[in-house]
C-alpha positions in Angstrom: -30.8 68.8 0.0 -29.5 67.3 3.2 -26.9 64.5 3.0 -25.7 62.3 5.8 -23.0 59.6 5.9 -23.7 56.6 8.2 -20.3 55.7 9.6 -21.4 52.4 11.2 -23.3 50.9 8.2 -21.4 52.8 5.5 -24.0 54.4 3.3 -25.1 57.9 2.3 -28.7 59.1 2.8 -30.3 62.1 1.1 -33.4 64.1 2.0 -35.0 67.2 0.3 -37.1 69.0 2.8 -38.9 70.9 0.0 -40.1 68.0 -2.0 -40.1 65.4 0.8 -38.1 63.0 -1.4 -35.3 60.9 0.0 -32.8 58.3 -1.2 -30.0 56.0 0.1 -26.9 54.8 -1.5 -25.8 51.2 -1.5 -23.4 50.2 1.3 -19.6 50.7 0.8 -16.7 48.6 2.1 -14.1 50.2 4.3 -12.0 50.5 1.1 -14.8 52.5 -0.5 -16.0 49.8 -2.9 -19.8 49.9 -3.7 -21.3 46.5 -2.5 -24.3 46.7 -4.8 -26.5 46.0 -1.8 -29.0 48.2 0.0 -28.3 49.0 3.7 -30.5 46.9 6.0 -30.6 49.5 8.8 -29.3 52.8 9.9 -27.4 53.6 13.1 -30.2 56.0 14.1 -33.7 56.5 12.8 -34.0 58.9 9.8 -37.7 59.2 10.5 -39.5 59.4 13.8 -43.2 59.1 14.2 -44.0 61.0 17.4 -47.3 60.5 19.1 -47.8 63.8 20.7 -51.5 63.2 21.3 -52.6 61.0 24.2 -56.4 61.3 23.8 -58.9 62.1 21.1 -62.1 64.1 21.5 -63.2 62.9 18.0 -63.1 59.3 19.2 -65.2 60.0 22.2 -67.8 61.8 20.1 -67.9 59.0 17.5 -66.7 61.3 14.7 -64.2 58.9 13.4 -66.4 55.8 13.3 -69.2 57.8 11.7 -66.8 58.7 8.9 -65.8 55.0 8.3 -62.4 55.3 10.1 -61.5 52.5 12.5 -58.9 54.0 14.7 -55.9 51.8 15.3 -55.0 53.8 18.4 -58.4 53.3 20.0 -59.0 57.0 20.2 -61.8 57.8 22.6 -61.4 54.7 24.6 -57.8 55.1 25.8 -57.1 58.4 27.4 -53.5 59.4 28.3 -51.8 62.8 28.8 -50.6 64.5 25.7 -46.8 64.5 25.3 -45.4 67.6 26.9 -43.4 70.1 25.0 -40.4 69.5 27.2 -40.4 65.8 26.4 -40.8 66.6 22.7 -37.9 69.1 22.9 -35.6 66.4 24.5 -36.4 64.1 21.6 -35.5 66.7 19.0 -32.3 67.6 20.9 -31.2 64.0 20.5 -32.4 63.7 16.9 -30.8 66.9 15.6 -28.3 66.3 12.8 -29.4 62.6 12.7 -33.1 62.5 11.9 -34.4 64.1 8.8 -38.1 64.4 9.6 -40.7 63.7 12.3 -44.3 62.7 11.6 -46.6 64.0 14.4 -49.5 61.9 15.4 -50.8 59.9 18.3 -54.4 59.5 19.5 -56.0 62.6 18.0 -55.3 65.5 15.7 -51.9 67.0 16.3 -53.1 70.5 15.4 -55.2 70.3 18.6 -52.2 69.9 20.9 -52.0 73.0 23.2 -48.3 73.5 22.3 -48.5 72.7 18.6 -47.0 76.0 17.5 -44.0 75.6 19.8 -43.6 72.0 18.8 -43.5 72.8 15.0 -41.2 75.7 15.5 -38.8 73.8 17.8 -38.4 70.9 15.3 -38.0 73.3 12.3 -35.5 75.5 14.1 -33.4 72.5 15.0 -33.1 71.3 11.4 -35.8 68.5 11.7 -38.8 68.8 9.3 -42.1 68.3 11.0 -45.2 66.9 9.2 -48.5 65.8 10.6 -51.9 64.3 9.7 -55.2 65.8 10.7 -58.9 65.0 10.2 -59.3 68.7 9.5 -62.1 69.0 12.1 -61.2 72.0 14.2 -58.1 73.1 12.1 -57.6 76.7 12.9 -56.6 79.3 10.3 -54.4 80.9 13.0 -52.0 77.9 12.6 -51.5 78.4 8.8 -48.5 80.7 9.0 -46.5 78.5 11.3 -47.5 75.4 9.3 -46.3 77.0 6.1 -43.1 78.1 7.7 -42.2 74.9 9.5 -43.8 71.9 7.9 -42.8 69.9 4.8 -46.4 68.8 4.2 -49.7 68.3 5.9 -51.9 65.2 5.2 -55.7 65.4 5.7 -57.4 62.1 6.4 -60.2 61.2 4.1 -63.2 61.5 6.4 -65.8 61.9 3.8 -67.2 65.0 5.2 -67.4 68.8 4.5 -64.7 69.5 7.0 -62.3 67.3 5.1 -62.8 69.3 1.9 -62.7 72.6 3.9 -59.4 71.8 5.5 -57.8 70.7 2.2 -59.0 73.9 0.6 -57.8 76.1 3.5 -54.3 74.5 3.4 -54.0 74.6 -0.4 -55.2 78.2 -0.6 -52.5 79.2 1.8 -49.8 77.5 -0.3 -49.2 74.6 2.0 -48.3 71.2 0.4 -51.3 69.1 1.1 -51.8 65.3 0.8 -54.8 63.2 1.3 -54.4 60.1 3.5 -56.9 57.4 2.3 -57.3 54.1 4.2 -57.8 51.1 2.0 -60.2 48.5 3.3 -62.9 46.2 1.8 -65.5 48.9 2.5 -63.5 51.8 1.0 -62.0 50.0 -2.0 -64.9 50.7 -4.4 -64.8 54.4 -3.6 -61.1 54.5 -4.0 -61.3 52.9 -7.5 -63.9 55.5 -8.5 -61.8 58.3 -7.1 -58.8 57.2 -9.1 -60.5 56.3 -12.3 -62.3 59.6 -12.5 -59.4 61.5 -11.0 -61.9 63.3 -8.8 -59.6 64.3 -6.0 -59.7 68.0 -4.9 -57.8 70.4 -7.2 -54.4 71.4 -5.9 -53.8 68.2 -3.9 -50.1 67.2 -3.9 -50.6 63.5 -3.7 -53.2 60.9 -2.5 -51.4 58.5 -0.1 -53.0 55.1 0.3 -52.7 53.4 3.6 -53.5 49.8 4.1 -56.1 49.0 6.7 -54.6 47.2 9.7 -56.6 45.1 12.1 -55.2 46.9 15.1 -57.1 48.8 17.8 -60.6 49.3 16.5 -59.5 48.0 13.1 -61.3 44.8 12.2 -59.8 41.7 10.5 -62.8 41.4 8.1 -61.7 44.6 6.5 -58.3 43.4 5.5 -57.8 43.3 1.7 -57.3 39.9 -0.1 -54.8 39.8 -3.0 -57.1 37.3 -4.7 -60.0 39.8 -4.8 -60.4 41.0 -8.4 -61.2 44.5 -7.1 -57.9 44.6 -5.3 -56.1 43.5 -8.4 -57.9 46.1 -10.5 -57.2 48.9 -8.0 -53.4 48.4 -8.0 -53.2 47.9 -11.8 -54.5 51.4 -12.2 -51.2 52.8 -11.0 -49.4 51.5 -14.2 -51.0 54.6 -15.7 -48.4 57.5 -15.4 -51.0 60.2 -14.9 -52.3 58.3 -11.9 -49.1 57.0 -10.5 -47.7 60.6 -10.4 -50.5 61.7 -8.1 -50.3 58.7 -5.8 -48.3 57.4 -2.9 -48.4 54.4 -0.6 -47.4 53.4 2.8 -44.8 50.7 3.0 -47.5 48.1 3.9 -48.7 48.3 0.3 -45.3 47.3 -1.2 -46.0 43.6 -1.6 -49.2 44.5 -3.6 -47.3 47.0 -5.8 -44.7 44.3 -6.6 -47.3 41.7 -7.4 -50.0 43.7 -9.1 -48.3 46.4 -11.1 -45.9 46.1 -14.0 -44.6 49.6 -14.6 -43.6 50.8 -11.2 -39.9 50.2 -10.7 -38.8 48.6 -7.4 -36.3 51.4 -7.1 -39.2 53.7 -6.4 -40.5 51.9 -3.4 -39.3 51.3 0.1 -40.0 48.1 2.2 -41.2 48.4 5.8 -38.6 50.4 7.6 -39.8 49.9 11.1 -37.0 49.4 13.5 -34.5 49.7 10.7 -34.7 53.3 9.5 -37.8 54.6 11.5 -39.5 54.2 14.8 -42.5 55.4 16.8 -42.4 57.3 20.1 -45.6 57.0 22.1 -47.2 59.8 24.1 -45.8 58.2 27.3 -42.3 58.5 25.8 -41.5 54.9 24.8 -39.6 54.0 21.6 -41.4 51.3 19.6 -40.4 50.0 16.2 -43.8 50.9 14.7 -47.0 52.6 15.9 -48.9 49.4 15.0 -46.7 47.3 17.3 -48.8 46.7 20.5 -46.5 44.1 22.1 -44.8 45.9 25.1 -41.9 43.5 24.7 -40.6 45.7 22.0 -41.2 49.1 23.8 -38.2 50.8 25.4 -38.8 53.7 27.9 -37.0 56.9 26.9 -37.2 58.0 30.5 -34.6 55.3 31.3 -32.5 55.3 28.1 -31.4 57.8 25.4 -32.8 57.5 21.9 -29.5 56.0 20.7 -29.4 53.4 23.5 -33.1 52.5 22.9 -32.4 52.2 19.1 -29.4 49.8 19.9 -31.3 47.9 22.5 -32.0 44.2 22.7 -35.8 44.6 22.1 -35.1 46.4 18.8 -32.6 43.8 17.8 -35.2 41.1 18.4 -37.7 43.0 16.3 -35.2 43.4 13.4 -34.5 39.7 13.5 -38.1 39.1 12.6 -37.4 40.6 9.1 -34.6 38.1 8.3 -34.8 34.5 7.2 -38.2 34.6 5.5 -39.0 34.3 1.8 -35.5 33.2 1.0 -35.2 32.6 -2.8 -37.9 35.1 -3.7 -36.7 37.6 -6.3 -38.7 40.3 -4.6 -37.4 39.8 -1.1 -34.9 42.7 -1.1 -37.7 45.0 -2.2 -40.4 44.0 0.4 -38.5 42.1 3.3 -41.3 39.6 3.5 -44.0 42.2 4.2 -45.3 43.3 7.5 -43.3 41.9 10.5 -46.1 42.8 12.9 -49.4 41.7 11.2 -48.5 39.1 8.6 -52.2 38.8 7.6 -52.0 42.2 5.7 -49.1 41.1 3.4 -50.7 41.2 0.0 -48.6 38.4 -1.7 -50.0 35.1 -2.9 -46.5 33.5 -2.4 -46.3 34.6 1.2 -47.0 32.2 4.0 -46.8 33.0 7.7 -46.7 31.0 10.9 -49.9 31.7 12.9 -47.8 32.0 16.0 -46.3 35.2 14.6 -49.6 36.9 14.5 -50.4 39.5 17.1 -54.2 39.2 16.5 
């Protein structure tokens, strides 16, 4: 168990690299008195989502679209250089002793990066736990030893194909903690309900992590879930059953739905959107951005010109954080969801939420 005290914002954070579980204390006064309030932000990101992949062969071949996945990074259309190992190493050098874990991603499967072994080992050897998500297509058995040694977990995207199941089995058989990443959209909701109701996930899977569909990149607006849809309400109500809840996880975009459509999940078990507050994304071209879904360059800060700390403390990041204040005042759930998504308000699954159309990036 790792424990870190944030001297600036006066709270303690905890992270267990084996289980992947983390927690934060309330904030404390200078006299050491518990305020009873959650910290709003950290002095440095506890989690970094690092886009090491600049291009995607699967996108060019149509593999993703054929499996029902609408890539928010526009894989196959946008082609950039992969992040170099040297750039990655500089990021880890700055994050060491501050950041608990890094999620490797970008525009393509991270396991296809030419320096993936060096990348995983460097992060691990510097006390930062690496994790990554893969389609499973092309996953090599040769990587399994370094994955098991270095990674906290691997997630396999639910691509509805034999290579999805093959990759899951390969990882589980080698003793690697394996999750499924499942994107919730109007088209996939029925399948998700059946998967949960029949508990028909592959044996040995650690958790199924449900990710809300976002209308970003190739993602279409007509696939965004509607909180008034009875199927959406039924889906989330299923997680009031302990045997199902114990196998599930959600991205923070689902938090408003959990608060509104479940009755037995404690708010203490969920985390609101942490973009720009406790986490950030680093693009393949080495820019710090509050979230990988944020496409407005006004919030991107080049790490070729600033340190990670300077970028985290920069004016663009402060402007982004300000978007999460002053909304839904008076709502009893505000401290648990911080008014939903600060980037794409249309995905906020709350029937009490109203957004200004000017805020939308669509």
